[in-house]
C-alpha positions as CSV (number, residue, x, y, z in Angstrom):
1,M,73.4,24.7,88.7
2,R,73.1,26.8,85.5
3,L,73.1,25.3,82.0
4,T,75.1,26.8,79.2
5,M,72.8,28.1,76.5
6,P,73.6,26.8,72.9
7,T,75.5,29.1,70.5
8,T,73.0,31.4,68.7
9,V,71.9,30.1,65.3
10,I,70.0,32.3,62.9
11,E,67.1,30.4,61.7
12,G,65.0,31.2,58.7
13,T,64.9,30.8,54.9
14,R,68.3,30.9,53.2
15,I,68.5,32.2,49.7
16,T,71.5,32.6,47.4
17,V,71.6,36.2,46.0
18,M,73.8,38.6,44.0
19,P,73.8,42.3,45.0
20,F,73.3,44.9,42.3
21,R,73.0,47.9,44.7
22,E,74.0,48.3,48.3
23,N,70.5,47.7,49.4
24,A,69.2,45.4,46.6
25,V,69.8,41.9,45.4
26,I,68.7,39.5,42.7
27,G,68.3,35.8,42.7
28,T,65.9,32.8,42.4
29,V,63.9,31.1,45.1
30,S,61.9,27.9,45.2
31,L,58.2,28.4,45.0
32,P,57.5,26.9,48.4
33,A,60.1,29.2,50.0
34,L,58.6,32.2,48.2
35,L,55.1,31.5,49.4
36,Q,56.4,31.0,52.9
37,I,58.3,34.4,52.8
38,V,55.5,36.4,51.2
39,P,51.9,35.7,52.4
40,S,48.9,35.4,50.1
41,P,47.4,38.8,49.3
42,R,43.9,37.2,49.1
43,R,44.2,36.0,52.7
44,E,45.4,39.4,53.9
45,E,42.3,41.0,52.4
46,D,40.0,38.5,54.0
47,Q,38.6,40.4,57.0
48,K,37.2,37.2,58.6
49,L,40.6,35.5,58.5
50,L,42.4,38.6,59.7
51,K,40.2,38.8,62.9
52,T,41.6,35.5,64.1
53,A,45.1,35.9,62.6
54,S,48.2,36.6,64.7
55,G,49.4,40.1,65.4
56,Q,52.3,39.5,63.1
57,V,50.0,38.6,60.2
58,R,47.8,41.6,60.8
59,Q,50.9,43.9,60.9
60,H,52.1,42.5,57.6
61,A,48.7,43.2,56.0
62,E,48.8,46.8,57.3
63,I,52.3,47.3,55.9
64,R,51.3,45.7,52.5
65,A,48.3,48.1,52.3
66,Q,50.8,51.0,52.4
67,V,52.5,50.0,49.1
68,Q,50.0,47.9,47.2
69,R,46.6,48.2,45.6
70,T,43.9,45.8,46.9
71,L,42.8,42.9,44.8
72,K,39.1,43.6,45.2
73,S,39.1,47.3,44.2
74,T,41.0,46.6,41.0
75,G,41.1,44.0,38.2
76,K,44.0,42.2,39.9
77,G,41.9,39.6,41.6
78,K,40.3,38.5,38.3
79,N,43.6,38.8,36.4
80,A,45.3,36.5,39.0
81,S,43.0,33.6,38.1
82,S,43.8,34.0,34.4
83,Y,47.5,34.4,35.2
84,A,47.3,31.1,37.2
85,E,45.8,29.3,34.2
86,Y,48.6,30.7,31.9
87,I,51.3,29.6,34.3
88,A,49.8,26.2,34.7
89,A,49.7,25.7,30.9
90,G,53.3,26.8,30.8
91,I,54.4,24.3,33.5
92,N,52.4,21.5,31.7
93,G,54.3,22.3,28.4
94,E,51.4,23.7,26.5
95,W,53.3,26.8,25.4
96,A,56.6,24.9,24.7
97,D,59.4,27.5,25.2
98,A,57.2,30.4,24.2
99,W,56.1,31.6,27.6
100,S,57.7,33.9,30.2
101,L,57.1,35.5,33.6
102,P,58.8,38.8,34.8
103,P,61.0,38.6,37.9
104,M,59.1,39.6,41.0
105,T,60.1,42.8,42.9
106,L,60.1,42.3,46.7
107,W,60.6,44.7,49.5
108,H,62.2,43.4,52.8
109,A,61.3,45.9,55.5
110,G,64.1,46.2,58.1
111,D,67.4,44.4,58.1
112,I,68.2,40.9,56.8
113,A,68.6,38.4,59.6
114,A,71.9,37.1,58.4
115,I,74.3,37.6,55.4
116,S,77.1,35.2,54.6
117,D,80.5,35.9,53.3
118,E,81.1,35.8,49.5
119,L,80.6,32.3,48.2
120,V,83.0,32.9,45.4
121,S,85.6,35.6,46.0
122,G,85.0,38.8,44.0
123,T,81.6,37.9,42.7
124,G,79.4,39.3,45.5
125,L,77.5,36.0,45.4
126,R,76.3,35.1,48.9
127,T,73.4,33.7,51.0
128,V,70.9,35.8,53.0
129,T,68.6,34.5,55.7
130,I,65.0,35.7,55.8
131,A,63.8,35.4,59.4
132,P,60.5,33.7,60.1
133,G,57.8,36.5,60.2
134,A,60.0,39.0,58.4
135,T,57.9,41.6,56.5
136,V,58.4,40.9,52.8
137,V,56.0,42.5,50.3
138,A,55.7,42.2,46.5
139,V,55.7,45.9,45.4
140,D,55.7,44.7,41.8
141,G,54.4,41.4,40.5
142,E,51.7,40.9,43.1
143,T,49.2,39.6,40.6
144,Q,51.8,36.9,39.7
145,L,52.3,36.2,43.4
146,T,48.6,35.8,44.0
147,A,48.5,33.4,41.0
148,W,51.3,31.3,42.5
149,H,49.4,31.1,45.8
150,D,46.2,30.1,44.0
151,L,48.1,27.3,42.2
152,F,49.8,26.0,45.4
153,D,46.5,26.1,47.3
154,H,44.6,24.0,44.7
155,P,47.0,22.5,42.2
156,E,44.5,19.9,41.0
157,K,42.1,22.6,39.9
158,F,44.7,23.8,37.4
159,G,45.8,20.3,36.3
160,L,49.0,20.4,38.3
161,T,50.6,18.4,41.1
162,Y,52.6,19.5,44.2
163,E,55.6,17.7,42.7
164,Q,55.6,19.9,39.7
165,L,55.2,23.1,41.8
166,M,58.0,22.0,44.2
167,A,60.4,22.0,41.3
168,V,59.6,25.6,40.2
169,R,62.0,28.4,40.9
170,I,61.0,32.1,40.8
171,P,63.4,34.9,39.7
172,F,63.2,38.0,41.9
173,E,64.8,41.3,42.9
174,M,64.6,42.4,46.5
175,Y,65.1,45.8,48.1
176,V,66.2,45.7,51.7
177,G,65.6,48.1,54.5
178,L,63.8,50.8,52.5
179,S,61.2,53.0,54.1
180,A,57.5,52.5,53.2
181,A,57.7,55.8,51.3
182,D,60.6,54.5,49.2
183,A,58.8,51.2,48.5
184,R,55.7,53.2,47.4
185,Q,57.8,55.2,45.0
186,I,59.2,52.0,43.5
187,F,55.6,50.8,43.0
188,H,54.7,54.1,41.3
189,D,57.7,54.0,39.0
190,R,57.2,50.5,37.9
191,N,53.5,51.0,37.2
192,V,53.4,54.5,35.8
193,L,56.6,55.4,34.0
194,G,56.6,52.5,31.6
195,I,54.9,53.0,28.3
196,E,51.9,50.7,27.9
197,V,51.8,48.6,24.8
198,S,48.7,49.3,22.7
199,K,46.1,46.5,22.5
200,N,46.5,46.2,18.7
201,L,50.3,46.0,18.9
202,S,50.0,43.4,21.7
203,M,47.7,41.3,19.6
204,S,50.0,41.5,16.6
205,M,52.8,40.0,18.7
206,D,50.7,37.1,20.1
207,Q,51.8,34.0,18.2
208,R,49.0,31.9,19.8
209,D,46.4,34.2,18.3
210,L,44.9,32.6,15.1
211,A,44.5,35.9,13.3
212,T,48.2,36.7,13.9
213,Q,49.3,33.3,12.6
214,L,47.2,33.7,9.4
215,A,48.6,37.3,8.9
216,H,52.1,35.9,9.1
217,R,51.3,33.1,6.7
218,V,49.7,35.4,4.2
219,A,52.7,37.7,4.3
220,E,55.1,34.9,3.8
221,A,53.1,33.3,0.9
222,V,53.0,36.5,-1.3
223,K,56.1,37.2,-3.3
224,V,56.9,40.8,-4.4
225,E,59.7,42.2,-6.4
226,I,62.1,44.6,-4.7
227,D,65.2,45.9,-6.5
228,G,64.9,43.2,-9.0
229,K,64.6,40.4,-6.4
230,S,61.6,38.3,-5.5
231,V,61.1,38.5,-1.7
232,P,58.3,37.6,0.7
233,F,55.7,40.3,1.3
234,S,56.6,40.0,5.0
235,K,59.7,42.1,4.2
236,L,57.3,45.0,3.8
237,V,55.3,44.3,7.0
238,N,56.2,46.1,10.2
239,A,55.4,44.0,13.2
240,T,56.5,46.4,16.0
241,K,54.8,49.7,15.2
242,R,51.2,51.0,15.3
243,Q,51.8,52.9,12.1
244,V,54.5,52.9,9.5
245,G,56.8,56.0,9.3
246,K,57.7,57.7,6.1
247,T,61.3,56.6,6.3
248,D,60.5,52.9,7.2
249,A,61.3,50.3,4.7
250,E,57.9,48.6,5.4
251,V,54.7,49.8,3.9
252,V,52.0,48.2,6.2
253,T,51.8,47.2,9.8
254,L,51.1,43.7,11.0
255,S,48.2,44.9,13.0
256,A,46.6,46.3,9.8
257,L,47.3,43.0,8.0
258,R,45.7,41.2,10.9
259,A,42.6,43.4,10.6
260,L,42.4,42.3,7.0
261,V,42.5,38.7,8.1
262,I,39.8,39.2,10.8
263,T,37.4,41.0,8.6
264,T,37.9,38.4,5.8
265,V,36.9,35.7,8.3
266,Y,34.1,37.5,10.1
267,G,32.9,40.1,7.6
268,R,31.4,43.3,9.0
269,S,31.3,42.0,12.6
270,G,35.1,41.6,12.4
271,L,35.4,45.4,12.5
272,N,34.7,45.1,16.3
273,L,37.2,42.2,16.8
274,S,40.4,43.8,15.6
275,S,41.8,44.1,19.2
276,E,40.4,40.7,20.4
277,T,42.3,37.5,20.6
278,I,41.1,34.9,18.1
279,H,41.1,31.2,18.9
280,E,39.9,28.3,16.7
281,D,36.9,27.9,19.0
282,D,35.8,31.5,18.0
283,L,35.6,30.8,14.3
284,P,32.3,31.2,12.4
285,A,29.8,28.3,12.7
286,G,30.4,25.5,10.2
287,T,34.1,26.2,9.8
288,N,37.3,24.9,11.3
289,G,40.9,26.1,11.5
290,E,42.0,24.1,8.4
291,L,39.2,25.4,6.2
292,V,39.6,29.0,7.3
293,E,43.4,28.9,6.9
294,R,43.2,27.3,3.4
295,T,40.6,29.8,2.2
296,V,41.9,33.0,3.8
297,V,45.6,32.4,2.8
298,A,44.6,31.6,-0.8
299,L,42.1,34.5,-1.1
300,L,44.4,37.2,0.5
301,T,47.6,36.1,-1.2
302,G,45.8,36.5,-4.5
303,L,44.4,39.9,-3.5
304,I,47.7,41.3,-2.3
305,A,49.5,40.0,-5.4
306,D,46.9,41.7,-7.6
307,H,47.5,45.0,-5.8
308,T,51.2,44.8,-5.2
309,N,51.8,48.3,-6.7
310,A,49.1,49.8,-4.5
311,F,50.8,48.3,-1.4
312,T,54.4,49.2,-2.3
313,S,53.4,52.8,-3.2
314,R,51.9,53.2,0.3
315,S,48.5,54.0,-1.2
316,A,45.2,54.2,0.7
317,I,45.0,50.4,0.7
318,T,47.7,50.3,3.4
319,A,45.6,52.4,5.8
320,P,44.0,50.3,8.6
321,A,40.4,51.4,7.9
322,V,40.8,50.8,4.2
323,I,42.4,47.4,4.4
324,A,39.8,46.3,7.0
325,G,37.0,47.4,4.5
326,V,38.7,45.4,1.8
327,G,38.5,42.4,4.2
328,V,34.8,42.9,4.7
329,A,34.4,42.8,0.9
330,A,36.7,39.7,0.7
331,H,34.5,37.9,3.3
332,H,31.7,37.7,0.7
333,A,34.0,35.4,-1.4
334,T,34.4,32.9,1.4
335,P,32.4,29.6,1.4
336,W,30.9,30.4,4.9
337,A,29.6,33.8,3.9
338,D,25.8,34.4,3.9
339,S,24.5,32.6,0.8
340,L,22.4,35.6,-0.3
341,N,25.4,37.9,-0.5
342,R,28.1,35.4,-1.5
343,T,30.3,36.2,-4.4
344,S,33.4,34.6,-6.1
345,A,37.0,35.6,-6.0
346,D,36.6,36.8,-9.6
347,D,33.7,39.1,-8.5
348,L,35.9,40.4,-5.7
349,H,38.7,41.1,-8.2
350,R,36.3,43.1,-10.4
351,L,35.0,45.1,-7.4
352,L,38.5,46.1,-6.4
353,S,40.0,46.6,-9.9
354,G,38.3,50.0,-10.5
355,V,39.1,51.5,-7.1
356,R,41.4,54.5,-7.1
357,W,43.9,53.8,-4.3
358,E,45.8,57.1,-4.5
359,R,45.7,59.0,-1.3
360,E,43.6,61.9,-2.7
361,A,40.7,63.7,-1.2
362,A,38.7,63.3,-4.4
363,Y,38.4,59.6,-3.7
364,W,38.7,59.1,0.1
365,D,37.6,62.3,1.9
366,G,34.5,61.5,4.0
367,I,34.9,57.7,3.5
368,A,38.2,56.7,5.1
369,A,39.9,60.0,5.6
370,K,39.3,63.7,6.5
371,T,40.8,66.8,4.9
372,G,42.3,69.1,7.5
373,T,42.4,72.9,7.5
374,T,45.8,72.7,5.8
375,G,44.3,70.7,3.0
376,R,46.2,67.5,4.1
377,L,44.3,64.3,3.9
378,N,44.3,62.4,7.2
379,F,43.7,58.6,7.3
380,S,43.8,58.5,11.1
381,G,40.3,57.1,11.4
382,G,40.3,53.6,13.0
383,V,39.0,50.3,11.7
384,K,35.8,50.6,13.6
385,D,35.3,54.2,12.6
386,S,35.7,54.0,8.8
387,G,36.0,50.3,7.8
388,G,32.2,49.9,7.3
389,R,32.0,52.9,4.9
390,V,35.0,51.6,2.9
391,A,33.3,48.2,2.6
392,D,30.0,49.7,1.4
393,A,31.9,51.8,-1.2
394,I,33.6,48.7,-2.5
395,L,30.6,46.4,-2.5
396,Y,28.1,48.8,-4.0
397,P,29.7,50.6,-7.0
398,A,26.5,52.4,-8.0
399,T,26.2,54.3,-4.7
400,E,27.7,57.8,-4.3
401,S,30.6,56.5,-2.2
402,G,31.1,53.6,-4.6
403,R,31.4,56.0,-7.5
404,K,33.6,58.3,-5.5
405,I,36.4,55.8,-4.7
406,R,36.3,54.8,-8.4
407,G,36.8,58.3,-9.6
408,L,33.5,58.4,-11.4
409,Q,31.2,61.5,-11.6
410,P,28.3,61.4,-9.1
């Protein structure tokens, strides 16, 4: 007697997708399904675990190594832990709506186990089945993948529950049937061709950074007159560029205004913090967020209002090194400044009132700028390079540099 075998059923993880190329789809997947499809990079680099793992797992690790960097030899491993904390905070609502994760880029080596017909005619929308043990690798977004595995392995460590994680869906794009060489090329293109955002620009866009918050508040608080209309100074602040162009309507960058805030808060030590994220816990001893905000906003709005013409004419005060030096001087007028060197807002006004802000070598060459072979004055020196010299020239009028920026004879 022979038994009839059951009709073949393709088993595996079914995902709804939308194709955007003949060999590529996009979609979303539940977190448990994603972690089942794509193994943990940490485990695949653990040599002890690999020795006792199945041949299928070892083969997956070998293929992954062809298209990905290792966690241990790069900063990815450390970054994954920070990434997990960021994601956990987002899931717990700490970032409200202001958080985001990029879609993950997956590579499915070989053919899909099964593809359904269109779910809605003419849309391309359909389901695909990922067979158990299929080789699926994250060619881009592996740090995020590692973070998700870390969260799912120990949710309580990050203040989460499995119930929260079970509800998460991850956006992805997946390339199907590519060779390892093609997958490596995608890895290269994603990680090399893009233009990396500068650290200062990145900081100026971070709305959870205290210095950025204060820079925005200062810019909104100051009113300037443009074409006969009173508008916020923020209209003259460029938040997207590292430097303002000649044809731009703005006169100063947000990163430069942020440097003014940081040096006002920290003084000379702030010159080394212009590219660091500032949190309330990082504020000087004896202060708090409320005191610092109240003091800095009042002090800097008055300073900018007093020098509106210098700003609107794009004078030297708009150069990052100069404005940072001004901040160092302004720090001495804060209540948390060193008592031996503390001044008043009126003293600061007097120190700044005699400064010649014109972009001329007679005032700024060798202090915040250099004169090139063509005779053109270049203010390209950074905050750390020249901010201290500017501060000294402002604070000590009797010195050679102090007399120079005031247009006085040596």
